[in-house]
N, C-alpha and C positions, 0 to 999 in steps of 0.2 A: 578538474572541471571547475569553471567559474560558477560562483553562487551569487546571483544578483538580487538586489533589493529594489523593488519598484519605486521606492521613495528617493532613490539616488540616480544621478545621471550615470550612464555607462561610459566606459573608456572609448576613445575614438576607434579602436580596433573592432569594437563590437557594434558600432553604429552601422546602419544599413543592413541589419540582419533580417532573416526570415524568422518570424516568431510563431510557434504552435501555441494557440490560445485555448485554454481550457483549465479544468481543475486537475485532471489526470491523476486522481488519487491512486486507483488500483493499477493504472497504466496497463489496462487490459487490451484486448485485440483491437477494439475500436479506437482507443487512445493511440495505440501504436500506429494505426493507419493514418491518423492526423499528423502525428509526429513524423512519420516516414515521408509523408508528402512535403512537409516543411523542410526536412533534411535534404530530400531529393532536389527541391527547388533551389535551396541554398547552394548545393553542389553545382547545379547547372550554371549558376551565375557567379560562382566563386565568392559566396558570401558566408558569414557565420550563421549558424542555426541555433535558436534558443527555444527551449521548451518551458512553458510557464506552468505555474501551479498557484493555488491559493492556500494561505495558512494564516489564521484558522480558516477552515472551510466556511463559506458564506452561511450555510445552515447553522453552524455553531454560533455565528455572530447574531443572527436573528432569533435563534431558539437556543439559548445557552444551556437549557436544562435537558435537551434531547440526549438520549443514551449514546454512549460512544459508538462510532460507526466507521472510523478510519480503517482503510485497508493497508495503508503504508505510512511510515514516518517520512519526514523530509529527507532523512539520510538515505532511506531505501529508494525514494524517488530519484534522488540525485544519481545513485548508482545505476538505476534502470535507464535514466535518460542518457547517461554517459555510454552505457552499453549499446544504446540505440544509435549512437553516433552524433549526438548533439554537441555543440560547442560550449553551451552554458545552460544553467537552470535559472529561471527568473521566478522569484517568490513575490507574489502580490500579498502584502500583509493586509488582510481584510479587516477594516475597522470602520468607524463612523465616517471618517474623511473619504475613504474609497467608496463606501456604499452610497455616499451623497454626491458623488461625482457624476455629472450627466454623461450619457453615452457619447455625445459629441465631444465633450472635454476629454473623455477617456481616449478618444481617437487622436485629437489634436494636441492635447497637453502632455499625455503620458506616452502613447505609442509613437507619435511623430516627433514632438519637441524633446521629450526626455530621453527617448531611446533611439530616435532617428530610424525607426523601423522602415524597411523597404516594402515588406509584405507580411501578411498574417495568414495562417491556415487554421480553420476551425471545423468542428462538426456542424452539421446542418441545424442542430437545435441549440447552438451556443447563444447565450444572452449575456448582456453586460450593461453597466451603467445604472444610474439611479432608477429604481423601480423596474429593473431588468428590461428597459425599453430599447436597448440596443440589440440588434440581431444581425444575421448575415447580410440582409438586404441593406441595412444602414452602413455596414462595412463596405459593401460593393458601391453604393451610391455616394454617400457623404465622404467615406474614406477615399474612394476613388477620385473624387473632386479635389481632395487635398494631397493627392499623390501617393496614397497608400494602396498597394496591391492586395488582393485577397483571393483565396481559394477555399472552396468548401468540399469536405469529404463526407460522403453519405454514410449512414450507419452501417456497421458491419453486422452481418447476420449469421447465426449458427443455431438453427431450430428456434429462431426468434432473434430480436435485436440484442446484441452484446452490450450490456450496461452494468454500471457499478451496482445499481439497485438489484439487479438479477443475481449478481455475484453475492451480495450481502444476504439475499434470501436463501441462496444455496447453502451458504455457510451456517446460517441460523437453523436450517433444516437438517444439518448433519450430512451434507453432500459435498465434501471437499474435492471429490474428483471432478464434479461439474464446475466448481469454482476454478480449479486448476486449468481445465480446458478453456475457459473463457479468459483467464488471466495469461495463459501460456506458461504458467509455472504454479507451484503450490502456494496457497496463502501462507504467509509466514509472520510470526511474531518475534520481534527482536527485543532483547532486554539484558540487564545486568543480573547475573546469578546472585541471589541473596541467601543469607542464612535463614533457615526456617525452624520448624519444630522438631526436625530430625525424625518424624514419624516413619518416613520411607526407609531411612537407614535402619531403624529398629526392626522393621519388617523384612529386611534383606534386600530392599529396593531403594537405594539412595537416589534421591531426585535432585534436580537442579531447579530451584524455585525462581520463577520470574513473575514480576508484576505485569498485568495486562495493559495498564495505563489507558491510553486513548483508543486502542484498537477496538474494532468491532468484536463482540463476543460471539464466537461460533457456538453451536449447540453444545451445551455442557456434556461432558462425558470423556471417554477414553478413545484415543486416536493412535494409529500407527504414524510415527513421525520420523523425520530426520533432523539432525541438528548440525549447525556449523559454528565452530569456534572462530570468531572473526579475526582474532589476533594471529592465528596459525593457519586458518583455512581447513582445519581438520573437520571431516564429516563423520557423523555418528548416526547410527540407527537406534530407534527405541520406541517406547510406548509412553504416552503422556496423558495425564488427566488435566482437564481444564474445567474449573468450576469452583464450588464452595466447599468441597471435601465433606460430605454429609456424615462420614464415619467419625469425624473428629470435631471437638468443640474447642473454641467457638468457631462458627463458620468463617472462612476466610477465602476470598476469591484469589486463586492463583493458577498459573500454568506450571505443572510439575512434570517435566520429562524425566524418564529413567532411560539411560542409554546403555545398551547391551555391551558387554565385554569392554567396559571402560572403568578404570579405577583411579583416574587422575583427580586433581582438585580444580574445580571450575569456579569457586567462589571469587567474586569480583570480576569475572570474565564476561565479556559481552558475547552472547550467542544468539543465533537465529534458529527458531524452531519452525519447521515446515510441516503442514498438516496434509497427510496423504490419504488416509482411510479412517472412517469413523467405525469404531468397534462396538461400543455400547454406551448407553446413557449413564449418568451418575446414579449410584445406588448406595443405600446404607445396608450393611450386612449384619446378620445376627451376632457374629463374632469376628474377631480379628483373624482367626483361623480360616473362616469362610472367605474373608477378604483376600487373604494370601493365596488361597486356592484359585480364586478368580483372577488375581493378578498374574499368576503363572500362566493361566489360559490366555489372558490378554497378551502377554509377552510372546507366547508361542504363535498366536495368530498374527501379531504384528511382524514377527520374524518372517513368517510365511508370505505375508503380503508385500513385505519390503525386499524379498529375496531377489526380485528382478532388478533392483537398483544396484549399480556397481559399488563396490567397497572402495574404489579408488578416490 
């Protein structure tokens, strides 16, 4: 799949595309509806389809100190967009130049001149341009006058509007099942396995330590998880702690999955850990023996909860 930069012209083969415009961080059910409409429109007219995203997120540009809130990395988004059937991913690098571009110039100079877009598809609440003054009405009127087609997809509902903020709230509240329902897949953190303090190994539960980086922090605690080794596609089941490890000093924020029935070496491997069920919050125990007893209970419960997932 092509990975496009908004600051560069596209090749002739990608001009005349239908572009799904939005941030599409989690690529949840609502995002999928917008992207699906763009891909359908593109197929109907024999055109390429492009799904856009912003990196960094506009919120990060205007509020650099806001806590991490990303639901996916660019790499994860690219894979999701490819699986949806898009021709390319367009990354808008959100900086001072882009934030200072008027909504009209965004349409004429970027969408039409630089990309030669034939049409765009957005959600009903999409805004763009300096001061967020651009909206779906401006796309319809001003864009239409300049030859840009546009379609609007209304919000998708599931006991309320499906939104990234709702998914973030669910994860912060320790409700990964709700997040997965809205995302259509479990929330997953991807990273390179690092060497740690080997505390898990000493306790008989060797863990694969991952930095959480820019991902949203789900509720700290223990989860039933699955892991995928990206280089091989191998899928593993396990239990993971995410948090600051209150049993050990000094506090260190990590994601530490322990995979059942696995004895290989994962150091230096990129893995993705998917959160299926919240088991309990982080806790400090009176002794390491008490911790080990609880870890055994956690693993038994995780095995039970994950038993419905195929081992293939």
